CHARMM-style PDB file with segment names, atoms N, HN, CA, C and O in Angstrom:
ATOM      1  N   MET     1       2.214  40.865 -80.682  1.00  0.00      PROA
ATOM      2  CA  MET     1       1.740  41.403 -79.424  1.00  0.00      PROA
ATOM      3  C   MET     1       1.929  40.366 -78.331  1.00  0.00      PROA
ATOM      4  O   MET     1       1.783  39.163 -78.548  1.00  0.00      PROA
ATOM      5  N   SER     2       2.251  40.860 -77.174  1.00  0.00      PROA
ATOM      6  HN  SER     2       2.369  41.837 -76.998  1.00  0.00      PROA
ATOM      7  CA  SER     2       2.447  39.938 -76.060  1.00  0.00      PROA
ATOM      8  C   SER     2       1.110  39.599 -75.410  1.00  0.00      PROA
ATOM      9  O   SER     2       0.114  40.295 -75.607  1.00  0.00      PROA
ATOM     10  N   ALA     3       1.108  38.544 -74.651  1.00  0.00      PROA
ATOM     11  HN  ALA     3       1.917  37.979 -74.492  1.00  0.00      PROA
ATOM     12  CA  ALA     3      -0.115  38.103 -73.978  1.00  0.00      PROA
ATOM     13  C   ALA     3      -0.528  39.082 -72.885  1.00  0.00      PROA
ATOM     14  O   ALA     3      -1.706  39.138 -72.532  1.00  0.00      PROA
ATOM     15  N   ARG     4       0.406  39.849 -72.344  1.00  0.00      PROA
ATOM     16  HN  ARG     4       1.363  39.803 -72.631  1.00  0.00      PROA
ATOM     17  CA  ARG     4       0.088  40.769 -71.252  1.00  0.00      PROA
ATOM     18  C   ARG     4      -0.689  41.993 -71.730  1.00  0.00      PROA
ATOM     19  O   ARG     4      -1.310  42.673 -70.914  1.00  0.00      PROA
ATOM     20  N   GLU     5      -0.671  42.287 -73.008  1.00  0.00      PROA
ATOM     21  HN  GLU     5      -0.166  41.734 -73.671  1.00  0.00      PROA
ATOM     22  CA  GLU     5      -1.372  43.459 -73.516  1.00  0.00      PROA
ATOM     23  C   GLU     5      -2.888  43.292 -73.460  1.00  0.00      PROA
ATOM     24  O   GLU     5      -3.618  44.283 -73.457  1.00  0.00      PROA
ATOM     25  N   PHE     6      -3.363  42.056 -73.417  1.00  0.00      PROA
ATOM     26  HN  PHE     6      -2.769  41.252 -73.420  1.00  0.00      PROA
ATOM     27  CA  PHE     6      -4.789  41.786 -73.355  1.00  0.00      PROA
ATOM     28  C   PHE     6      -5.134  41.240 -71.973  1.00  0.00      PROA
ATOM     29  O   PHE     6      -4.344  40.508 -71.377  1.00  0.00      PROA
ATOM     30  N   PRO     7      -6.329  41.600 -71.459  1.00  0.00      PROA
ATOM     31  CA  PRO     7      -6.699  41.077 -70.140  1.00  0.00      PROA
ATOM     32  C   PRO     7      -6.883  39.571 -70.167  1.00  0.00      PROA
ATOM     33  O   PRO     7      -7.359  38.998 -71.147  1.00  0.00      PROA
ATOM     34  N   SER     8      -6.499  38.955 -69.078  1.00  0.00      PROA
ATOM     35  HN  SER     8      -6.112  39.421 -68.282  1.00  0.00      PROA
ATOM     36  CA  SER     8      -6.650  37.502 -68.990  1.00  0.00      PROA
ATOM     37  C   SER     8      -8.092  37.120 -68.662  1.00  0.00      PROA
ATOM     38  O   SER     8      -8.513  35.997 -68.940  1.00  0.00      PROA
ATOM     39  N   SER     9      -8.842  38.033 -68.079  1.00  0.00      PROA
ATOM     40  HN  SER     9      -8.501  38.945 -67.853  1.00  0.00      PROA
ATOM     41  CA  SER     9     -10.248  37.765 -67.781  1.00  0.00      PROA
ATOM     42  C   SER     9     -11.011  39.078 -67.713  1.00  0.00      PROA
ATOM     43  O   SER     9     -10.423  40.160 -67.716  1.00  0.00      PROA
ATOM     44  N   TRP    10     -12.337  38.961 -67.651  1.00  0.00      PROA
ATOM     45  HN  TRP    10     -12.814  38.083 -67.649  1.00  0.00      PROA
ATOM     46  CA  TRP    10     -13.180  40.152 -67.567  1.00  0.00      PROA
ATOM     47  C   TRP    10     -13.048  40.848 -66.223  1.00  0.00      PROA
ATOM     48  O   TRP    10     -13.445  42.006 -66.089  1.00  0.00      PROA
ATOM     49  N   THR    11     -12.497  40.167 -65.228  1.00  0.00      PROA
ATOM     50  HN  THR    11     -12.174  39.226 -65.338  1.00  0.00      PROA
ATOM     51  CA  THR    11     -12.352  40.763 -63.903  1.00  0.00      PROA
ATOM     52  C   THR    11     -10.947  41.300 -63.654  1.00  0.00      PROA
ATOM     53  O   THR    11     -10.603  41.626 -62.518  1.00  0.00      PROA
ATOM     54  N   ASP    12     -10.135  41.394 -64.699  1.00  0.00      PROA
ATOM     55  HN  ASP    12     -10.414  41.129 -65.622  1.00  0.00      PROA
ATOM     56  CA  ASP    12      -8.799  41.967 -64.566  1.00  0.00      PROA
ATOM     57  C   ASP    12      -8.949  43.427 -64.113  1.00  0.00      PROA
ATOM     58  O   ASP    12      -9.649  44.197 -64.772  1.00  0.00      PROA
ATOM     59  N   PRO    13      -8.308  43.825 -63.005  1.00  0.00      PROA
ATOM     60  CA  PRO    13      -8.501  45.171 -62.465  1.00  0.00      PROA
ATOM     61  C   PRO    13      -8.201  46.288 -63.464  1.00  0.00      PROA
ATOM     62  O   PRO    13      -8.924  47.283 -63.506  1.00  0.00      PROA
ATOM     63  N   SER    14      -7.166  46.141 -64.253  1.00  0.00      PROA
ATOM     64  HN  SER    14      -6.579  45.332 -64.218  1.00  0.00      PROA
ATOM     65  CA  SER    14      -6.836  47.179 -65.238  1.00  0.00      PROA
ATOM     66  C   SER    14      -7.927  47.296 -66.296  1.00  0.00      PROA
ATOM     67  O   SER    14      -8.272  48.397 -66.724  1.00  0.00      PROA
ATOM     68  N   TYR    15      -8.461  46.169 -66.709  1.00  0.00      PROA
ATOM     69  HN  TYR    15      -8.181  45.274 -66.362  1.00  0.00      PROA
ATOM     70  CA  TYR    15      -9.526  46.159 -67.711  1.00  0.00      PROA
ATOM     71  C   TYR    15     -10.790  46.812 -67.153  1.00  0.00      PROA
ATOM     72  O   TYR    15     -11.409  47.638 -67.823  1.00  0.00      PROA
ATOM     73  N   VAL    16     -11.170  46.449 -65.945  1.00  0.00      PROA
ATOM     74  HN  VAL    16     -10.667  45.777 -65.400  1.00  0.00      PROA
ATOM     75  CA  VAL    16     -12.372  47.009 -65.323  1.00  0.00      PROA
ATOM     76  C   VAL    16     -12.225  48.517 -65.135  1.00  0.00      PROA
ATOM     77  O   VAL    16     -13.155  49.273 -65.420  1.00  0.00      PROA
ATOM     78  N   ALA    17     -11.066  48.954 -64.658  1.00  0.00      PROA
ATOM     79  HN  ALA    17     -10.311  48.341 -64.427  1.00  0.00      PROA
ATOM     80  CA  ALA    17     -10.842  50.385 -64.452  1.00  0.00      PROA
ATOM     81  C   ALA    17     -10.886  51.150 -65.774  1.00  0.00      PROA
ATOM     82  O   ALA    17     -11.405  52.265 -65.826  1.00  0.00      PROA
ATOM     83  N   THR    18     -10.352  50.567 -66.831  1.00  0.00      PROA
ATOM     84  HN  THR    18      -9.930  49.661 -66.789  1.00  0.00      PROA
ATOM     85  CA  THR    18     -10.375  51.219 -68.133  1.00  0.00      PROA
ATOM     86  C   THR    18     -11.795  51.366 -68.655  1.00  0.00      PROA
ATOM     87  O   THR    18     -12.161  52.420 -69.174  1.00  0.00      PROA
ATOM     88  N   ILE    19     -12.592  50.321 -68.521  1.00  0.00      PROA
ATOM     89  HN  ILE    19     -12.295  49.465 -68.100  1.00  0.00      PROA
ATOM     90  CA  ILE    19     -13.983  50.379 -68.985  1.00  0.00      PROA
ATOM     91  C   ILE    19     -14.767  51.428 -68.194  1.00  0.00      PROA
ATOM     92  O   ILE    19     -15.530  52.198 -68.777  1.00  0.00      PROA
ATOM     93  N   VAL    20     -14.586  51.461 -66.887  1.00  0.00      PROA
ATOM     94  HN  VAL    20     -13.966  50.836 -66.414  1.00  0.00      PROA
ATOM     95  CA  VAL    20     -15.296  52.439 -66.059  1.00  0.00      PROA
ATOM     96  C   VAL    20     -14.857  53.855 -66.420  1.00  0.00      PROA
ATOM     97  O   VAL    20     -15.686  54.764 -66.464  1.00  0.00      PROA
ATOM     98  N   MET    21     -13.563  54.054 -66.679  1.00  0.00      PROA
ATOM     99  HN  MET    21     -12.890  53.315 -66.644  1.00  0.00      PROA
ATOM    100  CA  MET    21     -13.075  55.386 -67.032  1.00  0.00      PROA
ATOM    101  C   MET    21     -13.636  55.826 -68.388  1.00  0.00      PROA
ATOM    102  O   MET    21     -13.993  56.992 -68.556  1.00  0.00      PROA
ATOM    103  N   VAL    22     -13.715  54.921 -69.340  1.00  0.00      PROA
ATOM    104  HN  VAL    22     -13.425  53.973 -69.203  1.00  0.00      PROA
ATOM    105  CA  VAL    22     -14.278  55.268 -70.648  1.00  0.00      PROA
ATOM    106  C   VAL    22     -15.749  55.631 -70.517  1.00  0.00      PROA
ATOM    107  O   VAL    22     -16.204  56.600 -71.126  1.00  0.00      PROA
ATOM    108  N   LEU    23     -16.497  54.866 -69.730  1.00  0.00      PROA
ATOM    109  HN  LEU    23     -16.128  54.080 -69.235  1.00  0.00      PROA
ATOM    110  CA  LEU    23     -17.920  55.167 -69.531  1.00  0.00      PROA
ATOM    111  C   LEU    23     -18.115  56.491 -68.791  1.00  0.00      PROA
ATOM    112  O   LEU    23     -19.000  57.272 -69.141  1.00  0.00      PROA
ATOM    113  N   ALA    24     -17.298  56.744 -67.778  1.00  0.00      PROA
ATOM    114  HN  ALA    24     -16.579  56.110 -67.494  1.00  0.00      PROA
ATOM    115  CA  ALA    24     -17.408  58.001 -67.037  1.00  0.00      PROA
ATOM    116  C   ALA    24     -17.058  59.192 -67.927  1.00  0.00      PROA
ATOM    117  O   ALA    24     -17.717  60.230 -67.863  1.00  0.00      PROA
ATOM    118  N   THR    25     -16.035  59.047 -68.746  1.00  0.00      PROA
ATOM    119  HN  THR    25     -15.500  58.203 -68.798  1.00  0.00      PROA
ATOM    120  CA  THR    25     -15.646  60.134 -69.648  1.00  0.00      PROA
ATOM    121  C   THR    25     -16.740  60.383 -70.683  1.00  0.00      PROA
ATOM    122  O   THR    25     -17.062  61.533 -70.984  1.00  0.00      PROA
ATOM    123  N   GLY    26     -17.304  59.320 -71.221  1.00  0.00      PROA
ATOM    124  HN  GLY    26     -17.042  58.386 -70.976  1.00  0.00      PROA
ATOM    125  CA  GLY    26     -18.385  59.478 -72.192  1.00  0.00      PROA
ATOM    126  C   GLY    26     -19.604  60.161 -71.606  1.00  0.00      PROA
ATOM    127  O   GLY    26     -20.215  61.008 -72.255  1.00  0.00      PROA
ATOM    128  N   SER    27     -19.959  59.802 -70.393  1.00  0.00      PROA
ATOM    129  HN  SER    27     -19.462  59.113 -69.865  1.00  0.00      PROA
ATOM    130  CA  SER    27     -21.117  60.452 -69.770  1.00  0.00      PROA
ATOM    131  C   SER    27     -20.836  61.913 -69.461  1.00  0.00      PROA
ATOM    132  O   SER    27     -21.738  62.745 -69.542  1.00  0.00      PROA
ATOM    133  N   LEU    28     -19.594  62.237 -69.107  1.00  0.00      PROA
ATOM    134  HN  LEU    28     -18.860  61.560 -69.041  1.00  0.00      PROA
ATOM    135  CA  LEU    28     -19.266  63.643 -68.865  1.00  0.00      PROA
ATOM    136  C   LEU    28     -19.245  64.457 -70.154  1.00  0.00      PROA
ATOM    137  O   LEU    28     -19.618  65.630 -70.149  1.00  0.00      PROA
ATOM    138  N   PHE    29     -18.816  63.854 -71.250  1.00  0.00      PROA
ATOM    139  HN  PHE    29     -18.513  62.901 -71.254  1.00  0.00      PROA
ATOM    140  CA  PHE    29     -18.890  64.550 -72.534  1.00  0.00      PROA
ATOM    141  C   PHE    29     -20.343  64.799 -72.918  1.00  0.00      PROA
ATOM    142  O   PHE    29     -20.675  65.862 -73.443  1.00  0.00      PROA
ATOM    143  N   PHE    30     -21.201  63.833 -72.662  1.00  0.00      PROA
ATOM    144  HN  PHE    30     -20.932  62.969 -72.236  1.00  0.00      PROA
ATOM    145  CA  PHE    30     -22.630  64.009 -72.933  1.00  0.00      PROA
ATOM    146  C   PHE    30     -23.199  65.145 -72.089  1.00  0.00      PROA
ATOM    147  O   PHE    30     -23.957  65.974 -72.592  1.00  0.00      PROA
ATOM    148  N   TYR    31     -22.838  65.186 -70.817  1.00  0.00      PROA
ATOM    149  HN  TYR    31     -22.222  64.513 -70.408  1.00  0.00      PROA
ATOM    150  CA  TYR    31     -23.296  66.256 -69.932  1.00  0.00      PROA
ATOM    151  C   TYR    31     -22.778  67.609 -70.409  1.00  0.00      PROA
ATOM    152  O   TYR    31     -23.516  68.594 -70.410  1.00  0.00      PROA
ATOM    153  N   ALA    32     -21.500  67.658 -70.817  1.00  0.00      PROA
ATOM    154  HN  ALA    32     -20.900  66.858 -70.816  1.00  0.00      PROA
ATOM    155  CA  ALA    32     -20.917  68.918 -71.276  1.00  0.00      PROA
ATOM    156  C   ALA    32     -21.581  69.403 -72.564  1.00  0.00      PROA
ATOM    157  O   ALA    32     -21.690  70.607 -72.795  1.00  0.00      PROA
ATOM    158  N   ALA    33     -22.023  68.470 -73.396  1.00  0.00      PROA
ATOM    159  HN  ALA    33     -21.934  67.491 -73.209  1.00  0.00      PROA
ATOM    160  CA  ALA    33     -22.687  68.865 -74.634  1.00  0.00      PROA
ATOM    161  C   ALA    33     -24.043  69.507 -74.358  1.00  0.00      PROA
ATOM    162  O   ALA    33     -24.522  70.308 -75.161  1.00  0.00      PROA
ATOM    163  N   LEU    34     -24.656  69.170 -73.249  1.00  0.00      PROA
ATOM    164  HN  LEU    34     -24.267  68.519 -72.597  1.00  0.00      PROA
ATOM    165  CA  LEU    34     -25.959  69.735 -72.907  1.00  0.00      PROA
ATOM    166  C   LEU    34     -25.854  71.105 -72.251  1.00  0.00      PROA
ATOM    167  O   LEU    34     -26.824  71.863 -72.236  1.00  0.00      PROA
ATOM    168  N   ARG    35     -24.686  71.426 -71.711  1.00  0.00      PROA
ATOM    169  HN  ARG    35     -23.898  70.810 -71.723  1.00  0.00      PROA
ATOM    170  CA  ARG    35     -24.510  72.699 -71.010  1.00  0.00      PROA
ATOM    171  C   ARG    35     -23.993  73.772 -71.965  1.00  0.00      PROA
ATOM    172  O   ARG    35     -23.084  73.508 -72.751  1.00  0.00      PROA
ATOM    173  N   PRO    36     -24.557  74.972 -71.907  1.00  0.00      PROA
ATOM    174  CA  PRO    36     -24.041  76.055 -72.750  1.00  0.00      PROA
ATOM    175  C   PRO    36     -22.788  76.679 -72.124  1.00  0.00      PROA
ATOM    176  O   PRO    36     -22.593  76.601 -70.911  1.00  0.00      PROA
ATOM    177  N   GLY    37     -21.957  77.285 -72.939  1.00  0.00      PROA
ATOM    178  HN  GLY    37     -22.115  77.349 -73.924  1.00  0.00      PROA
ATOM    179  CA  GLY    37     -20.773  77.990 -72.439  1.00  0.00      PROA
ATOM    180  C   GLY    37     -19.562  77.092 -72.348  1.00  0.00      PROA
ATOM    181  O   GLY    37     -19.633  75.891 -72.606  1.00  0.00      PROA
ATOM    182  N   GLU    38     -18.455  77.694 -71.977  1.00  0.00      PROA
ATOM    183  HN  GLU    38     -18.397  78.670 -71.767  1.00  0.00      PROA
ATOM    184  CA  GLU    38     -17.202  76.944 -71.855  1.00  0.00      PROA
ATOM    185  C   GLU    38     -16.941  76.572 -70.400  1.00  0.00      PROA
ATOM    186  O   GLU    38     -17.465  77.223 -69.496  1.00  0.00      PROA
ATOM    187  N   PRO    39     -16.143  75.542 -70.158  1.00  0.00      PROA
ATOM    188  CA  PRO    39     -15.920  75.091 -68.777  1.00  0.00      PROA
ATOM    189  C   PRO    39     -15.009  76.037 -67.991  1.00  0.00      PROA
ATOM    190  O   PRO    39     -14.052  76.592 -68.530  1.00  0.00      PROA
ATOM    191  N   SER    40     -15.324  76.203 -66.731  1.00  0.00      PROA
ATOM    192  HN  SER    40     -16.102  75.752 -66.294  1.00  0.00      PROA
ATOM    193  CA  SER    40     -14.482  76.994 -65.835  1.00  0.00      PROA
ATOM    194  C   SER    40     -13.425  76.084 -65.209  1.00  0.00      PROA
ATOM    195  O   SER    40     -13.546  74.863 -65.304  1.00  0.00      PROA
ATOM    196  N   PRO    41     -12.394  76.643 -64.573  1.00  0.00      PROA
ATOM    197  CA  PRO    41     -11.390  75.795 -63.917  1.00  0.00      PROA
ATOM    198  C   PRO    41     -11.986  74.864 -62.865  1.00  0.00      PROA
ATOM    199  O   PRO    41     -11.516  73.740 -62.687  1.00  0.00      PROA
ATOM    200  N   GLU    42     -13.015  75.330 -62.171  1.00  0.00      PROA
ATOM    201  HN  GLU    42     -13.397  76.243 -62.315  1.00  0.00      PROA
ATOM    202  CA  GLU    42     -13.660  74.478 -61.179  1.00  0.00      PROA
ATOM    203  C   GLU    42     -14.340  73.285 -61.846  1.00  0.00      PROA
ATOM    204  O   GLU    42     -14.327  72.175 -61.314  1.00  0.00      PROA
ATOM    205  N   THR    43     -14.927  73.522 -63.002  1.00  0.00      PROA
ATOM    206  HN  THR    43     -14.938  74.424 -63.434  1.00  0.00      PROA
ATOM    207  CA  THR    43     -15.586  72.435 -63.721  1.00  0.00      PROA
ATOM    208  C   THR    43     -14.566  71.404 -64.197  1.00  0.00      PROA
ATOM    209  O   THR    43     -14.825  70.202 -64.145  1.00  0.00      PROA
ATOM    210  N   VAL    44     -13.410  71.871 -64.659  1.00  0.00      PROA
ATOM    211  HN  VAL    44     -13.200  72.847 -64.701  1.00  0.00      PROA
ATOM    212  CA  VAL    44     -12.367  70.947 -65.116  1.00  0.00      PROA
ATOM    213  C   VAL    44     -11.897  70.076 -63.952  1.00  0.00      PROA
ATOM    214  O   VAL    44     -11.734  68.867 -64.117  1.00  0.00      PROA
ATOM    215  N   GLY    45     -11.681  70.663 -62.793  1.00  0.00      PROA
ATOM    216  HN  GLY    45     -11.813  71.645 -62.659  1.00  0.00      PROA
ATOM    217  CA  GLY    45     -11.287  69.892 -61.615  1.00  0.00      PROA
ATOM    218  C   GLY    45     -12.352  68.900 -61.208  1.00  0.00      PROA
ATOM    219  O   GLY    45     -12.045  67.774 -60.818  1.00  0.00      PROA
ATOM    220  N   PHE    46     -13.589  69.311 -61.296  1.00  0.00      PROA
ATOM    221  HN  PHE    46     -13.838  70.226 -61.613  1.00  0.00      PROA
ATOM    222  CA  PHE    46     -14.708  68.444 -60.969  1.00  0.00      PROA
ATOM    223  C   PHE    46     -14.759  67.255 -61.930  1.00  0.00      PROA
ATOM    224  O   PHE    46     -15.011  66.127 -61.508  1.00  0.00      PROA
ATOM    225  N   VAL    47     -14.525  67.502 -63.201  1.00  0.00      PROA
ATOM    226  HN  VAL    47     -14.321  68.419 -63.544  1.00  0.00      PROA
ATOM    227  CA  VAL    47     -14.537  66.441 -64.203  1.00  0.00      PROA
ATOM    228  C   VAL    47     -13.413  65.438 -63.949  1.00  0.00      PROA
ATOM    229  O   VAL    47     -13.623  64.230 -64.048  1.00  0.00      PROA
ATOM    230  N   VAL    48     -12.225  65.935 -63.623  1.00  0.00      PROA
ATOM    231  HN  VAL    48     -12.054  66.917 -63.542  1.00  0.00      PROA
ATOM    232  CA  VAL    48     -11.104  65.041 -63.329  1.00  0.00      PROA
ATOM    233  C   VAL    48     -11.439  64.151 -62.134  1.00  0.00      PROA
ATOM    234  O   VAL    48     -11.138  62.957 -62.141  1.00  0.00      PROA
ATOM    235  N   LEU    49     -12.052  64.726 -61.121  1.00  0.00      PROA
ATOM    236  HN  LEU    49     -12.296  65.696 -61.115  1.00  0.00      PROA
ATOM    237  CA  LEU    49     -12.453  63.950 -59.948  1.00  0.00      PROA
ATOM    238  C   LEU    49     -13.487  62.892 -60.319  1.00  0.00      PROA
ATOM    239  O   LEU    49     -13.370  61.740 -59.901  1.00  0.00      PROA
ATOM    240  N   TRP    50     -14.497  63.271 -61.098  1.00  0.00      PROA
ATOM    241  HN  TRP    50     -14.593  64.207 -61.438  1.00  0.00      PROA
ATOM    242  CA  TRP    50     -15.568  62.343 -61.445  1.00  0.00      PROA
ATOM    243  C   TRP    50     -15.159  61.288 -62.456  1.00  0.00      PROA
ATOM    244  O   TRP    50     -15.896  60.320 -62.648  1.00  0.00      PROA
ATOM    245  N   VAL    51     -14.011  61.435 -63.111  1.00  0.00      PROA
ATOM    246  HN  VAL    51     -13.413  62.221 -62.954  1.00  0.00      PROA
ATOM    247  CA  VAL    51     -13.509  60.387 -63.992  1.00  0.00      PROA
ATOM    248  C   VAL    51     -12.562  59.465 -63.239  1.00  0.00      PROA
ATOM    249  O   VAL    51     -12.605  58.248 -63.418  1.00  0.00      PROA
ATOM    250  N   SER    52     -11.714  60.034 -62.403  1.00  0.00      PROA
ATOM    251  HN  SER    52     -11.679  61.022 -62.258  1.00  0.00      PROA
ATOM    252  CA  SER    52     -10.711  59.213 -61.721  1.00  0.00      PROA
ATOM    253  C   SER    52     -11.280  58.456 -60.514  1.00  0.00      PROA
ATOM    254  O   SER    52     -10.832  57.345 -60.230  1.00  0.00      PROA
ATOM    255  N   ALA    53     -12.234  59.018 -59.813  1.00  0.00      PROA
ATOM    256  HN  ALA    53     -12.598  59.920 -60.044  1.00  0.00      PROA
ATOM    257  CA  ALA    53     -12.778  58.355 -58.627  1.00  0.00      PROA
ATOM    258  C   ALA    53     -13.472  57.025 -58.959  1.00  0.00      PROA
ATOM    259  O   ALA    53     -13.165  56.020 -58.318  1.00  0.00      PROA
ATOM    260  N   PRO    54     -14.394  56.977 -59.933  1.00  0.00      PROA
ATOM    261  CA  PRO    54     -15.011  55.678 -60.242  1.00  0.00      PROA
ATOM    262  C   PRO    54     -14.009  54.652 -60.771  1.00  0.00      PROA
ATOM    263  O   PRO    54     -14.132  53.460 -60.490  1.00  0.00      PROA
ATOM    264  N   ALA    55     -13.022  55.114 -61.535  1.00  0.00      PROA
ATOM    265  HN  ALA    55     -12.922  56.083 -61.764  1.00  0.00      PROA
ATOM    266  CA  ALA    55     -12.020  54.189 -62.065  1.00  0.00      PROA
ATOM    267  C   ALA    55     -11.189  53.600 -60.933  1.00  0.00      PROA
ATOM    268  O   ALA    55     -10.865  52.413 -60.957  1.00  0.00      PROA
ATOM    269  N   THR    56     -10.841  54.412 -59.949  1.00  0.00      PROA
ATOM    270  HN  THR    56     -11.104  55.377 -59.930  1.00  0.00      PROA
ATOM    271  CA  THR    56     -10.064  53.925 -58.814  1.00  0.00      PROA
ATOM    272  C   THR    56     -10.871  52.934 -57.982  1.00  0.00      PROA
ATOM    273  O   THR    56     -10.358  51.891 -57.577  1.00  0.00      PROA
ATOM    274  N   VAL    57     -12.128  53.262 -57.730  1.00  0.00      PROA
ATOM    275  HN  VAL    57     -12.545  54.109 -58.058  1.00  0.00      PROA
ATOM    276  CA  VAL    57     -12.990  52.358 -56.959  1.00  0.00      PROA
ATOM    277  C   VAL    57     -13.189  51.039 -57.709  1.00  0.00      PROA
ATOM    278  O   VAL    57     -13.137  49.968 -57.104  1.00  0.00      PROA
ATOM    279  N   ALA    58     -13.417  51.112 -59.020  1.00  0.00      PROA
ATOM    280  HN  ALA    58     -13.460  51.982 -59.511  1.00  0.00      PROA
ATOM    281  CA  ALA    58     -13.598  49.892 -59.806  1.00  0.00      PROA
ATOM    282  C   ALA    58     -12.336  49.044 -59.816  1.00  0.00      PROA
ATOM    283  O   ALA    58     -12.412  47.818 -59.741  1.00  0.00      PROA
ATOM    284  N   TYR    59     -11.188  49.678 -59.906  1.00  0.00      PROA
ATOM    285  HN  TYR    59     -11.126  50.674 -59.967  1.00  0.00      PROA
ATOM    286  CA  TYR    59      -9.918  48.937 -59.896  1.00  0.00      PROA
ATOM    287  C   TYR    59      -9.745  48.196 -58.572  1.00  0.00      PROA
ATOM    288  O   TYR    59      -9.399  47.015 -58.552  1.00  0.00      PROA
ATOM    289  N   GLU    60      -9.988  48.896 -57.476  1.00  0.00      PROA
ATOM    290  HN  GLU    60     -10.270  49.855 -57.492  1.00  0.00      PROA
ATOM    291  CA  GLU    60      -9.823  48.272 -56.159  1.00  0.00      PROA
ATOM    292  C   GLU    60     -10.835  47.149 -55.929  1.00  0.00      PROA
ATOM    293  O   GLU    60     -10.484  46.107 -55.376  1.00  0.00      PROA
ATOM    294  N   LEU    61     -12.070  47.350 -56.343  1.00  0.00      PROA
ATOM    295  HN  LEU    61     -12.354  48.197 -56.792  1.00  0.00      PROA
ATOM    296  CA  LEU    61     -13.070  46.288 -56.192  1.00  0.00      PROA
ATOM    297  C   LEU    61     -12.715  45.066 -57.027  1.00  0.00      PROA
ATOM    298  O   LEU    61     -12.834  43.935 -56.556  1.00  0.00      PROA
ATOM    299  N   ALA    62     -12.283  45.286 -58.261  1.00  0.00      PROA
ATOM    300  HN  ALA    62     -12.187  46.205 -58.644  1.00  0.00      PROA
ATOM    301  CA  ALA    62     -11.910  44.153 -59.114  1.00  0.00      PROA
ATOM    302  C   ALA    62     -10.672  43.444 -58.575  1.00  0.00      PROA
ATOM    303  O   ALA    62     -10.560  42.222 -58.670  1.00  0.00      PROA
ATOM    304  N   ARG    63      -9.756  44.202 -58.016  1.00  0.00      PROA
ATOM    305  HN  ARG    63      -9.847  45.195 -57.938  1.00  0.00      PROA
ATOM    306  CA  ARG    63      -8.531  43.602 -57.469  1.00  0.00      PROA
ATOM    307  C   ARG    63      -8.859  42.745 -56.246  1.00  0.00      PROA
ATOM    308  O   ARG    63      -8.307  41.657 -56.081  1.00  0.00      PROA
ATOM    309  N   ARG    64      -9.751  43.231 -55.399  1.00  0.00      PROA
ATOM    310  HN  ARG    64     -10.200  44.115 -55.534  1.00  0.00      PROA
ATOM    311  CA  ARG    64     -10.063  42.506 -54.162  1.00  0.00      PROA
ATOM    312  C   ARG    64     -11.050  41.362 -54.369  1.00  0.00      PROA
ATOM    313  O   ARG    64     -10.966  40.338 -53.691  1.00  0.00      PROA
ATOM    314  N   LEU    65     -11.986  41.530 -55.304  1.00  0.00      PROA
ATOM    315  HN  LEU    65     -12.055  42.362 -55.856  1.00  0.00      PROA
ATOM    316  CA  LEU    65     -13.002  40.503 -55.516  1.00  0.00      PROA
ATOM    317  C   LEU    65     -12.621  39.513 -56.611  1.00  0.00      PROA
ATOM    318  O   LEU    65     -13.150  38.402 -56.655  1.00  0.00      PROA
ATOM    319  N   GLY    66     -11.707  39.908 -57.494  1.00  0.00      PROA
ATOM    320  HN  GLY    66     -11.277  40.810 -57.458  1.00  0.00      PROA
ATOM    321  CA  GLY    66     -11.370  39.058 -58.646  1.00  0.00      PROA
ATOM    322  C   GLY    66     -10.229  38.207 -58.363  1.00  0.00      PROA
ATOM    323  OT1 GLY    66      -9.811  37.429 -59.220  1.00  0.00      PROA
TER     324      GLY     66
END
């Protein structure tokens, strides 16, 4: 494995964005497990927004502050 496959520090923007995306996805799965019924197209779009938005913000913050 090359050295680039692993983050060089905890503030690496790609690493931070990945962690935030995993946490956001996990919390949305938890929320979906509590709701009865199947997701509508609007819910799917909402989920995509709520997973990608925090990851993008975390990436930009880590890039600018790290």
